[in-house]
C-alpha positions in Angstrom: -13.0 14.3 6.8 -12.0 10.7 7.4 -8.7 10.3 9.1 -6.2 7.5 8.3 -4.2 5.8 11.0 -0.4 6.1 10.6 0.7 2.4 10.0 4.4 2.1 9.3 5.5 -0.1 6.2 2.2 -0.7 4.7 3.0 -0.1 1.1 0.1 1.4 -0.8 0.8 2.9 1.5 3.0 3.0 3.6 4.5 5.1 0.6 4.4 8.2 2.9 7.0 6.6 4.9 8.9 4.3 2.8 10.2 6.5 0.0 13.8 5.8 -1.3 14.8 4.1 -4.6 18.5 3.8 -4.3 20.7 4.4 -1.3 24.5 4.4 -1.2 27.3 5.7 0.6 29.7 6.6 -2.2 30.1 3.0 -3.2 29.2 1.6 -6.6 25.4 1.6 -6.8 23.6 -1.7 -7.3 21.4 -1.5 -10.5 18.5 -3.8 -9.8 17.6 -6.6 -12.1 14.5 -8.7 -12.1 15.2 -12.2 -10.4 12.8 -14.6 -8.6 14.7 -15.4 -5.4 14.8 -15.8 -1.7 16.6 -13.7 0.9 17.6 -14.5 4.6 17.3 -11.6 7.0 19.1 -12.1 10.4 20.3 -10.0 13.2 19.9 -9.1 16.9 18.0 -6.5 18.7 19.9 -5.2 21.7 18.1 -3.4 24.5 19.2 -2.4 28.0 15.7 -4.0 29.2 16.4 -7.6 29.2 12.7 -8.5 30.0 11.7 -7.0 26.7 13.7 -8.9 24.5 11.7 -12.1 24.3 8.7 -10.1 23.3 10.2 -8.0 20.4 8.5 -8.2 17.1 10.1 -7.0 14.0 8.0 -6.0 10.9 9.8 -6.1 7.6 8.5 -4.7 4.4 9.8 -5.7 1.0 8.9 -4.1 -2.5 7.6 -6.7 -5.1 7.6 -4.5 -8.3 6.9 -7.5 -10.7 3.8 -9.0 -9.0 2.9 -5.2 -7.9 2.8 -5.1 -4.2 4.8 -4.6 -1.1 4.8 -7.6 1.4 5.1 -7.1 5.2 6.5 -9.9 7.3 6.6 -10.3 11.0 9.3 -12.1 12.9 9.8 -12.7 16.8 13.2 -12.2 18.5 14.2 -14.9 20.9 15.2 -14.3 24.4 18.6 -13.3 23.2 17.3 -10.8 20.7 18.2 -12.9 17.8 16.0 -13.2 14.8 15.9 -14.9 11.5 13.5 -15.0 8.5 13.6 -16.0 4.7 11.5 -13.8 2.4 10.6 -13.8 -1.1 12.4 -11.1 -3.5 11.9 -10.1 -7.0 15.0 -8.2 -7.8 18.7 -8.7 -7.4 18.8 -6.0 -4.8 15.8 -4.8 -3.0 15.0 -2.1 -0.5 13.6 -3.2 2.7 12.1 -1.4 5.4 12.2 -2.4 9.2 10.7 -1.3 12.5 10.4 -3.1 15.9 7.8 -3.1 18.6 10.3 -1.3 20.7 9.8 1.9 18.7 7.2 1.5 16.0 7.7 5.3 14.9 11.3 4.7 13.8 11.7 2.9 10.6 15.1 2.0 9.1 16.0 1.3 5.6 18.5 -1.2 4.3 19.4 -3.0 1.1 18.4 -6.7 0.8 20.3 -9.2 -1.2 20.7 -12.8 -0.9 21.8 -12.5 2.8 21.6 -9.5 5.1 22.5 -9.3 9.0 21.3 -6.2 10.8 21.8 -5.6 14.5 19.9 -2.6 16.2 20.8 -1.3 19.7 18.3 0.7 21.7 18.9 2.9 24.6 16.8 3.0 27.7 14.4 5.4 26.1 13.6 3.2 23.3 15.7 5.4 20.6 18.0 3.7 18.4 21.5 4.0 19.7 23.4 2.3 16.9 22.7 0.2 13.7 25.2 -2.5 12.2 24.5 -3.9 8.7 26.3 -6.6 6.7 27.0 -6.0 3.8 27.6 -2.4 4.6 25.8 -0.7 1.6 24.5 2.4 3.4 25.5 4.8 6.1 23.9 4.9 9.4 22.4 8.5 8.5 20.9 7.3 5.3 19.4 4.3 7.1 18.0 6.2 10.1 17.2 9.5 8.7 15.6 8.9 5.3 12.1 8.6 6.7 12.6 11.9 8.8 13.5 13.7 5.7 10.6 12.2 3.7 8.3 13.0 6.6 9.4 16.6 6.5 8.8 16.8 2.8 5.3 15.1 2.9 4.1 17.4 5.9 5.7 20.6 4.4 3.3 23.6 4.4 4.3 26.6 2.4 4.4 30.0 4.1 1.5 31.4 2.1 -2.2 31.3 1.7 -3.8 28.2 0.1 -4.8 29.2 -3.4 -7.9 28.0 -5.3 -7.0 25.5 -8.1 -10.6 24.1 -8.9 -11.3 27.2 -11.1 -8.0 27.3 -12.9 -6.8 25.5 -15.9 -5.3 22.0 -16.0 -2.0 23.4 -17.2 -2.0 25.6 -14.1 -2.7 22.9 -11.8 0.4 20.8 -13.3 2.5 23.8 -13.2 1.5 24.5 -9.4 2.4 20.7 -8.6 5.9 21.1 -10.1 6.5 24.2 -8.3 5.3 22.5 -5.1 7.4 19.4 -5.8 10.7 21.7 -6.1 10.0 23.5 -2.9 9.7 20.1 -0.9 12.8 18.6 -2.7 14.7 21.6 -1.3 14.1 20.1 2.3 16.3 16.9 1.2 18.8 19.1 -0.7 19.5 21.2 2.4 20.0 18.3 4.8 23.6 18.2 5.8 23.6 14.6 7.2 22.3 12.4 4.6 24.4 11.4 1.5 24.6 13.5 -1.9 23.6 10.0 -3.6 20.4 9.9 -1.2 19.5 13.4 -1.9 19.6 12.6 -5.8 17.3 9.7 -5.6 14.6 11.3 -3.2 13.4 13.4 -6.2 12.4 10.2 -8.0 10.5 8.6 -5.2 8.8 11.7 -4.0 7.6 12.5 -7.4 6.1 9.1 -7.7 4.4 9.7 -4.4 3.3 13.1 -5.2 1.7 12.6 -8.6 0.1 9.4 -7.4 -1.5 11.1 -4.4 -2.5 14.2 -6.0 -2.4 14.4 -9.7 -3.8 11.1 -11.1 -7.2 11.5 -9.8 -7.8 15.2 -11.0 -11.5 15.5 -10.1 -10.7 14.2 -6.5 -8.0 16.6 -6.0 -10.1 19.7 -7.3 -13.2 18.7 -5.0 -10.6 18.5 -2.0 -9.2 21.9 -3.0 -12.8 23.5 -3.3 -13.7 22.3 0.1 -10.5 23.4 1.7 -10.9 26.8 0.1 -14.6 27.4 0.3 -15.4 25.2 3.5 -18.5 24.2 1.5 -19.2 20.5 1.8 -22.4 20.6 0.4 -22.0 22.0 -3.2 -20.2 20.3 -6.2 -18.3 22.7 -8.3 -18.0 22.5 -12.0 -14.7 20.9 -12.7 -13.0 20.5 -16.1 -13.0 17.3 -17.7 -9.7 15.7 -18.6 -8.6 13.6 -21.6 -5.5 11.5 -22.2 -3.3 14.3 -23.0 -3.5 15.5 -19.2 -1.1 12.6 -18.5 1.7 14.0 -20.5 3.5 14.4 -17.3 4.3 10.8 -17.6 7.0 11.6 -19.9 9.0 13.3 -17.0 9.6 10.2 -15.2 11.7 8.1 -17.7 9.8 5.1 -16.5 12.2 2.6 -18.4 14.9 3.5 -15.7 15.5 0.3 -13.7 15.8 2.1 -10.5 12.1 2.3 -10.2 12.1 -1.5 -9.3 13.6 -0.5 -5.9 10.7 2.1 -5.3 8.0 1.5 -2.7 5.7 3.9 -4.6 6.1 2.3 -7.9 3.5 -0.4 -7.4 0.9 2.1 -6.4 1.8 4.3 -9.1 1.4 1.4 -11.6 -1.9 0.6 -10.2 -2.8 4.1 -10.8 -2.1 3.8 -14.4 -3.6 0.5 -15.0 -7.0 1.4 -13.2 -7.3 5.1 -14.3 -10.7 5.3 -16.4 -9.5 8.3 -18.6 -6.5 6.3 -19.7 -8.5 3.3 -20.3 -6.0 0.6 -20.2 -7.7 -2.6 -21.1 -7.6 -5.6 -18.6 -5.3 -8.0 -19.7 -7.7 -11.1 -19.0 -7.0 -13.8 -21.4 -5.6 -11.6 -24.3 -2.1 -12.8 -25.5 0.4 -10.5 -24.3 1.8 -9.1 -27.6 -1.8 -8.2 -28.7 -2.4 -6.5 -25.4 0.9 -4.5 -25.6 -0.1 -3.2 -29.0 -3.3 -1.7 -27.4 -1.5 -0.3 -24.6 1.2 1.4 -26.5 -1.4 3.1 -28.6 -2.6 4.7 -25.5 0.7 5.2 -23.5 3.6 5.8 -26.0 3.2 9.4 -26.6 2.4 10.0 -23.1 5.5 8.2 -21.5 7.9 9.2 -24.4 8.8 5.6 -25.6 7.3 2.6 -27.4 9.8 -0.1 -26.4 11.6 -1.0 -23.2 11.5 -3.2 -20.1 8.7 -0.9 -18.7 6.1 -2.4 -20.9 7.0 -6.0 -19.7 6.7 -4.9 -16.0 3.5 -3.2 -16.9 2.1 -6.3 -18.4 3.3 -8.3 -15.3 1.5 -5.7 -13.1 -1.6 -6.1 -14.9 -1.7 -9.9 -14.0 -0.7 -8.8 -10.4 -3.8 -6.8 -9.9 -5.9 -9.9 -10.6 -3.6 -12.0 -8.2 -3.4 -9.4 -5.5 -6.6 -7.5 -5.4 -9.0 -10.1 -6.5 -7.1 -13.0 -5.0 -8.0 -14.8 -8.3 -5.7 -17.5 -9.6 -4.4 -17.5 -13.3 -6.6 -19.4 -15.8 -4.9 -22.1 -17.8 -5.1 -19.8 -20.8 -3.3 -17.0 -18.8 -0.7 -19.5 -17.7 -0.2 -20.4 -21.1 0.0 -16.7 -22.4 2.8 -16.0 -19.8 4.7 -19.1 -20.7 4.7 -18.4 -24.5 5.6 -14.7 -23.9 8.4 -14.9 -21.3 9.2 -18.5 -21.4 11.7 -19.4 -18.5 12.5 -15.8 -17.9 12.2 -14.5 -14.3 9.0 -12.6 -14.7 7.3 -15.9 -15.5 8.9 -17.4 -12.5 7.6 -14.7 -10.2 4.1 -14.7 -11.6 3.8 -18.4 -11.4 5.3 -18.3 -7.7 2.7 -15.6 -7.0 -0.1 -17.6 -8.4 0.9 -20.6 -6.3 0.3 -18.6 -3.3 -3.0 -17.1 -4.6 -4.4 -20.6 -5.2 -3.9 -21.7 -1.6 -5.7 -18.2 -0.4 -8.5 -18.7 -2.9 -9.3 -22.2 -1.2 -10.1 -20.6 2.0 -11.8 -17.5 0.5 -15.6 -17.2 1.2 -17.9 -15.8 -1.5 -18.5 -12.1 -1.9 -22.1 -10.8 -0.6 -23.1 -7.3 -1.4 -26.0 -5.9 0.9 -28.0 -2.8 -0.3 -29.0 -0.7 2.8 -29.2 2.6 0.9 -32.8 3.2 1.9 -32.4 2.1 5.6 -32.5 5.1 8.0 -29.1 6.1 9.5 -29.8 5.2 13.0 -31.1 1.8 11.9 -28.1 0.7 10.0 -26.3 -1.1 12.5 -29.4 -2.8 13.9 -30.1 -3.9 10.4 -26.6 -5.5 9.9 -26.6 -7.1 13.2 -30.2 -8.6 12.7 -29.1 -10.3 9.4 -26.6 -12.4 11.3 -28.4 -13.7 14.2 -26.8 -16.3 16.4 -23.4 -15.6 15.0 -20.4 -13.8 16.2 -20.0 -10.5 14.1 -16.7 -9.0 13.4 -17.2 -5.7 11.6 -14.4 -3.7 9.6 -14.9 0.0 8.6 -12.6 0.5 5.8 -12.0 2.3 2.5 -10.2 1.4 -0.6 -7.8 4.3 -0.4 -6.7 3.3 3.2 -3.4 1.6 3.2 -3.7 0.5 6.7 -7.0 -1.0 6.1 -5.7 -3.0 3.1 -2.7 -4.2 5.0 -4.6 -5.4 8.0 -6.9 -7.5 5.6 -3.8 -9.1 4.1 -2.4 -10.1 7.4 -5.6 -11.5 8.5 -6.4 -13.6 5.4 -4.9 -16.9 6.7 -6.4 -16.4 10.3 -9.8 -15.6 8.8 -9.8 -19.0 7.0 -9.5 -20.8 10.3 -13.1 -19.6 11.1 -14.6 -21.3 8.0 -17.7 -23.3 9.0 -17.7 -21.6 12.4 -20.5 -19.4 13.9 -18.8 -16.3 12.9 -19.4 -13.7 10.1 -17.1 -10.9 8.7 -18.6 -7.7 7.8 -16.9 -4.9 5.7 -18.4 -1.4 5.6 -17.3 1.4 3.4 -18.7 4.6 1.9 -18.6 6.9 -1.3 -15.1 7.8 -0.6 -14.2 4.4 -2.1 -14.8 4.6 -5.9 -17.6 2.3 -6.5 -15.8 0.5 -9.4 -12.5 0.0 -7.6 -14.5 -1.1 -4.4 -16.3 -3.8 -6.6 -13.0 -5.0 -7.8 -11.3 -5.1 -4.3 -14.1 -6.9 -2.5 -13.5 -9.9 -4.8 -10.3 -10.5 -2.9 -11.9 -9.9 0.4 -14.9 -12.2 0.3 -17.5 -12.3 3.0 -20.4 -9.6 3.7 -20.1 -6.1 2.4 -21.9 -2.7 2.7 -21.6 0.5 0.9 -23.1 3.5 2.9 -24.4 6.7 1.9 -22.4 9.6 3.4 -24.9 10.3 6.2 -25.1 6.7 7.2 -21.2 6.5 7.3 -21.1 9.8 9.3 -23.7 8.6 11.8 -21.8 5.3 12.4 -18.4 7.1 12.9 -20.0 9.6 15.2 -22.2 7.1 17.0 -19.3 4.7 17.9 -16.7 7.7 18.4 -14.6 6.6 15.6 -12.3 9.2 14.3 -10.2 7.1 12.1 -10.0 3.9 10.1 -9.6 1.1 10.2 -12.0 0.7 13.0 -13.7 -2.4 14.3 -16.9 -3.7 16.1 -17.3 -7.0 17.6 -20.6 -8.4 18.5 -21.5 -11.8 20.2 -24.0 -14.4 19.2 -26.8 -12.3 21.0 -26.2 -9.2 19.1 -24.4 -7.4 22.0 -21.4 -5.2 21.2 -18.7 -6.5 23.1 -15.6 -4.5 21.7 -14.8 -1.4 19.6 -11.4 -0.3 18.7 -9.4 1.7 16.1 -6.4 0.1 14.5 -5.8 -3.6 13.8 -4.3 -5.2 16.8 -2.8 -8.2 14.9 -4.1 -11.3 13.8 -3.5 -13.4 16.8 -5.2 -10.8 19.1 -8.3 -10.8 16.8 -8.5 -14.6 16.6 -8.4 -14.8 20.5 -11.2 -12.2 20.9 -13.4 -14.1 18.4 -12.7 -17.4 20.0 -13.7 -16.2 23.2 -17.1 -15.5 22.0 -17.5 -18.8 20.2 
């Protein structure tokens, strides 16, 4: 089984560790409203090790529920430990996550409005000693313990033997999920240090995560269950087919609730709805929005339990967001006209046009997609075949998967830096396998560009074993003579990769 690296604050990720919709300390809770804005985040990192202050990096992730992504920002603290950064926001109040290079395993959560100041003091062991935030919207325990509680819920293993689900009914499976969800939520309920308000919202975020990860793709969940129970990795069991009625669990979510706008798992959840083949939501393309929504409501209204409300507008915005984020393809003139006619000068239109402007810049530096078929190449010849295709060029190879949040986040971080190598003697190669659904892979590579390979299971296994990789993302770097210079797992940052490549040019 392929491992996935723990990578704090990568959203699609990342959702395993950034799971909170609404945090409060007994104060009046902010109800988020959609608004295209900018927020300033300032603060200071206080460390007993003075020499480390100038080298401290902060990684801040903000949820963008309208454009449908989570955006990670990196900022360096100066020699006094002070930092400042301006970020785009899409709601009047947003939930942001923050960790630093002093302790990447410890993520803090804070509410982000127009301006937020956060001071973090570390002790000599690298643990957080104190946190001070202005405005003071959250307690220290809620900020520091939320992730720990969620991690316990995610990693919880019940004190009973795993049971076969692949040979049970779909209703049995859905009831099993409800029971498992209830058991995990008890972990938060029984925590004496976090606020009652926080305990109440954990159920909303964790339900989003759990259903997205384990329920939407019924076939994949049953295959995993079959292999875990039988230890048989060769045979494919008969798995029941599902129809749209399977998704009646969506009614339990009350998706018109505006608090979902602060949930990190919400964008991933929306993407699962939009891309699910059984649901069959049509691509928005150049359809006018009212006509598209009529088709969508025929599919969803009975499943979600309503046929009107703000949720449908957000879903339409997310449909455009898939084009902008995944394919990195700008809006057409027709699409811009449709957006302007439907939303006018409302905030959703402002957000989509702002995002489109960013994508136009990225599209200019994106290279064309080239898909290479090596399905008939023997396992042991795969890398030789790939390297020989790019003679006299530096080759940077990325082993990834569509479901790997750290892989996707690394690509997003590297987009601009990658553009610096246009017209230079370097080629970027991306390799995945059948764990990435073919249709989704074909969609995602449009936004990546460059050279792509879709390997068979045996070819992938050979490469991972041959190079000693146990997790993804993993990378290989070859010089112009086709000699392997470096191999590593986990993205080391755009600056470091740029330095390695320039050293070979």
